[in-house]
C-alpha positions as CSV (number, residue, x, y, z in Angstrom):
1,M,-16.7,-20.5,8.8
2,E,-19.2,-18.4,7.5
3,L,-17.4,-15.4,8.9
4,F,-14.4,-16.7,7.4
5,L,-15.9,-16.9,4.3
6,T,-16.6,-13.2,4.4
7,L,-13.2,-12.1,5.7
8,T,-11.6,-13.8,2.8
9,F,-13.7,-12.2,0.5
10,L,-13.5,-9.1,1.8
11,F,-9.4,-9.2,2.1
12,V,-9.5,-10.4,-2.3
13,T,-12.1,-7.5,-2.6
14,G,-10.6,-5.1,-0.9
15,S,-7.0,-5.9,-2.0
16,I,-8.0,-5.3,-5.9
17,L,-9.7,-2.1,-5.6
18,G,-7.1,-0.6,-3.7
19,W,-5.0,-1.7,-6.2
20,F,-6.7,0.7,-8.8
21,L,-7.1,3.1,-5.9
22,E,-3.4,3.3,-5.7
23,L,-2.4,2.9,-9.3
24,I,-4.8,5.9,-10.1
25,F,-3.1,7.9,-7.4
26,R,0.7,7.2,-8.7
27,R,-0.2,8.2,-12.1
28,F,-1.9,11.5,-11.4
29,F,-0.5,12.4,-8.1
30,S,2.7,11.0,-7.3
31,A,4.8,9.2,-9.8
32,K,3.0,10.7,-12.5
33,R,3.5,7.8,-14.9
34,W,1.7,4.4,-14.9
35,I,3.8,2.3,-12.3
36,N,3.0,-1.2,-11.1
37,P,1.6,-0.1,-7.1
38,G,2.8,-1.9,-3.8
39,F,5.5,-4.9,-2.6
40,L,3.5,-7.8,-4.6
41,T,3.5,-8.8,-8.7
42,G,-0.4,-9.1,-9.7
43,P,-3.3,-6.4,-9.1
44,Y,-3.7,-6.5,-5.3
45,L,-2.9,-4.7,-2.5
46,P,-3.4,-6.5,1.0
47,L,-2.8,-3.4,3.1
48,Y,-6.2,-2.3,1.9
49,G,-7.8,-6.1,1.9
50,F,-6.9,-6.3,5.6
51,S,-8.4,-2.7,6.1
52,L,-11.7,-3.2,4.4
53,A,-12.0,-6.3,6.2
54,S,-11.8,-4.4,9.4
55,L,-14.1,-1.6,8.5
56,F,-16.4,-4.0,8.3
57,L,-15.7,-5.6,11.6
58,M,-16.0,-2.6,13.1
59,S,-18.7,-1.2,11.7
60,R,-20.8,-3.9,13.6
61,I,-19.8,-3.0,16.9
62,E,-22.2,-1.3,19.1
63,L,-21.0,1.4,21.3
64,T,-23.4,0.6,23.7
65,F,-22.1,3.2,26.4
66,I,-22.8,6.2,23.9
67,K,-26.2,7.3,24.0
68,N,-26.2,10.5,21.2
69,E,-26.8,8.9,17.8
70,V,-24.0,11.1,16.2
71,L,-21.5,10.9,19.0
72,N,-21.4,7.4,18.4
73,K,-20.7,7.3,14.7
74,I,-18.1,10.2,15.0
75,V,-16.3,7.8,17.9
76,L,-16.6,5.0,15.9
77,I,-15.3,6.5,12.9
78,L,-13.0,7.9,15.0
79,L,-11.8,4.6,16.3
80,M,-11.6,3.0,12.5
81,G,-9.2,5.3,11.3
82,I,-7.1,4.8,14.0
83,V,-7.2,1.0,13.2
84,V,-6.7,1.7,9.8
85,T,-3.7,4.0,10.8
86,L,-2.8,1.4,13.2
87,I,-2.3,-1.5,10.3
88,E,-0.2,1.2,8.0
89,Y,2.0,1.5,10.8
90,L,2.6,-2.1,11.5
91,A,2.8,-3.1,7.6
92,G,5.4,-0.2,6.8
93,L,7.6,-0.7,10.6
94,I,7.6,-4.7,9.3
95,F,9.3,-4.1,5.9
96,I,11.6,-1.4,7.2
97,K,13.1,-3.4,9.7
98,G,12.8,-6.6,8.4
99,L,13.4,-5.8,4.8
100,K,15.4,-2.7,5.0
101,T,12.5,-1.5,2.5
102,K,10.2,1.1,2.7
103,L,7.2,0.6,0.8
104,W,6.1,4.2,0.6
105,D,7.5,7.2,2.4
106,Y,5.7,10.1,4.1
107,S,9.2,12.0,5.4
108,N,8.6,15.2,3.6
109,Q,5.2,15.5,5.7
110,K,4.8,17.5,8.1
111,G,4.4,15.5,11.6
112,N,4.8,12.3,10.1
113,I,6.5,9.3,12.5
114,Q,9.6,7.2,11.2
115,G,8.4,8.3,7.1
116,I,5.6,5.6,7.9
117,I,2.2,7.3,9.2
118,C,1.5,11.4,9.0
119,P,-1.7,13.4,9.6
120,L,-2.3,14.6,6.1
121,F,-2.9,10.7,5.2
122,S,-3.7,9.5,8.1
123,T,-6.9,12.4,7.6
124,F,-7.7,10.5,4.8
125,W,-8.0,7.3,5.5
126,L,-10.3,9.2,8.3
127,I,-12.4,10.5,5.8
128,I,-12.6,6.9,3.9
129,C,-13.7,4.8,7.2
130,A,-16.5,7.7,7.1
131,I,-17.4,7.3,3.8
132,Y,-17.6,3.4,4.3
133,N,-19.5,3.3,7.3
134,L,-22.0,6.0,6.2
135,L,-22.5,5.2,2.4
136,L,-21.2,1.7,1.9
137,D,-21.2,-0.4,4.6
138,K,-25.1,-1.3,3.6
139,Y,-24.0,-2.0,0.3
140,V,-20.7,-4.5,1.3
141,M,-23.1,-5.9,3.8
142,Q,-25.5,-7.1,0.5
143,M,-22.0,-8.3,-1.1
144,T,-21.6,-10.1,1.8
145,T,-25.0,-12.1,2.1
146,W,-25.0,-12.5,-1.7
147,F,-21.7,-14.4,-1.8
148,N,-22.0,-16.3,1.3
149,N,-25.8,-17.8,-0.2
150,N,-23.2,-18.3,-3.4
151,I,-21.3,-20.3,-1.9
152,A,-19.6,-21.7,-5.0
153,Y,-17.7,-18.5,-5.8
154,S,-15.5,-19.2,-2.7
155,F,-13.6,-21.6,-5.2
156,F,-12.9,-18.6,-7.3
157,I,-11.7,-16.4,-4.4
158,G,-9.8,-19.3,-2.7
159,V,-7.6,-19.3,-6.6
160,V,-7.1,-15.8,-6.1
161,F,-6.0,-15.7,-2.6
162,G,-3.7,-19.0,-3.5
163,I,-2.2,-16.6,-6.4
164,M,-1.1,-13.6,-3.2
165,I,0.1,-16.6,-1.1
166,I,2.7,-17.5,-4.1
167,D,3.0,-13.9,-5.4
168,F,4.5,-12.9,-2.0
169,A,6.8,-15.5,-1.5
170,I,8.0,-14.3,-5.0
171,S,8.5,-11.2,-3.6
172,L,9.8,-11.7,-0.5
173,N,12.5,-13.4,-2.3
174,L,13.3,-10.4,-4.3
175,A,12.9,-8.2,-1.5
176,T,15.7,-10.5,0.6
177,K,18.1,-10.2,-2.2
178,I,17.4,-6.1,-2.3
179,K,17.6,-6.2,1.8
180,K,21.0,-8.3,1.0
181,L,22.6,-5.0,-1.0
182,A,20.8,-3.0,1.1
183,K,22.6,-4.1,3.6
184,E,26.0,-3.8,2.0
185,K,25.2,-0.1,1.2
186,Q,24.2,1.0,4.6
187,I,20.9,2.3,3.1
188,V,17.1,1.8,3.6
189,V,15.5,1.3,-0.2
190,K,12.7,2.7,-1.2
191,W,10.7,0.1,-3.3
192,E,8.5,2.8,-5.4
193,T,11.5,5.2,-5.9
194,L,14.1,1.8,-7.3
195,K,11.1,1.2,-9.3
196,Q,11.3,4.7,-10.6
197,S,15.0,4.5,-11.0
198,V,14.8,1.1,-12.7
199,A,12.4,2.9,-15.2
200,L,14.6,5.5,-16.1
201,H,17.1,3.5,-16.9
202,L,15.3,1.5,-19.4
203,D,13.7,4.8,-20.7
204,E,17.6,5.9,-21.3
205,M,18.5,2.9,-22.6
206,K,15.1,3.0,-25.3
207,Q,13.7,-0.3,-23.7
208,K,10.0,-1.0,-22.3
209,V,9.6,-1.0,-18.7
210,N,7.7,-4.3,-17.8
211,F,5.1,-3.1,-15.8
212,F,3.6,-6.5,-13.7
213,F,7.3,-7.0,-13.6
214,P,9.2,-3.5,-13.0
215,F,12.8,-5.2,-12.1
216,K,13.0,-6.6,-14.9
217,S,15.8,-5.1,-16.5
218,N,19.1,-5.7,-19.0
219,I,21.4,-5.3,-16.2
220,S,21.7,-7.0,-12.6
221,L,19.9,-6.0,-9.4
222,K,23.1,-4.8,-7.7
223,E,23.7,-2.4,-10.8
224,N,19.9,-1.3,-10.5
225,I,20.7,-0.5,-6.7
226,D,24.3,1.6,-7.4
227,N,21.6,3.7,-10.2
228,Y,19.3,3.6,-7.2
229,I,21.6,5.6,-5.2
230,V,22.7,7.7,-7.8
231,H,19.6,8.6,-8.5
232,I,18.8,9.7,-4.5
233,K,21.8,11.9,-4.8
234,K,20.4,13.5,-7.8
235,N,17.3,14.1,-6.9
236,Y,18.7,15.7,-3.0
237,E,21.3,18.1,-4.4
238,D,18.6,19.4,-7.2
239,K,16.1,19.9,-4.2
240,K,19.0,21.6,-2.0
241,K,19.7,23.9,-5.2
242,K,16.2,24.8,-5.5
243,N,15.5,25.5,-2.0
244,D,18.7,27.7,-2.0
245,L,17.1,29.4,-5.2
246,T,14.0,30.0,-3.2
247,K,16.1,31.2,-0.2
248,K,18.0,33.7,-2.8
């Protein structure tokens, strides 16, 4: 029971912290605007929740067959990086195969696999794993100890976890509708690009973008998908022209 509560606490905490990390990344490095990251509506990303819980568990592993302390740490951190990358790959693959949706896309990165994982971002994961294991794990351990000694707070964790489940059901319903339209158009929808496409349409109409409900628009979902396809084609043509000019 204590382990279950600990992992639930870490899952919720990691999901929320990961959401803020991705929010900042999109604002200053990728989309260059404030966009609600991820598949769900609320401020949490389960991928990071699963990752934090996994890192916590793996940091408890003792590789007794490796006697050298430095080598022991290196091997453990490498294993942690592999596990987190595997979590990312499985999550991405489930959405692509099951819902015809790409939650993220690394297709432009060298050495990528199906646009889901790539060496660059796997390296970032590895760095995060090293920081966690070498610097943060002891503090996370203290947090979980405090949580287990103040079990009354588990009520709030349970409430957030329940909200996430409801949010997932609602978001899954939307994704199913998008999947149907994507199947008709014979495309795989890039979730973040679709959000940007809706936001651009609303900007053109001088309407405010709803941060927590980015697909809320004055037009139908089908029309938003049509606009998305036009958006994708325009980006492709612009990129092609840019590459042609570079070659000249």
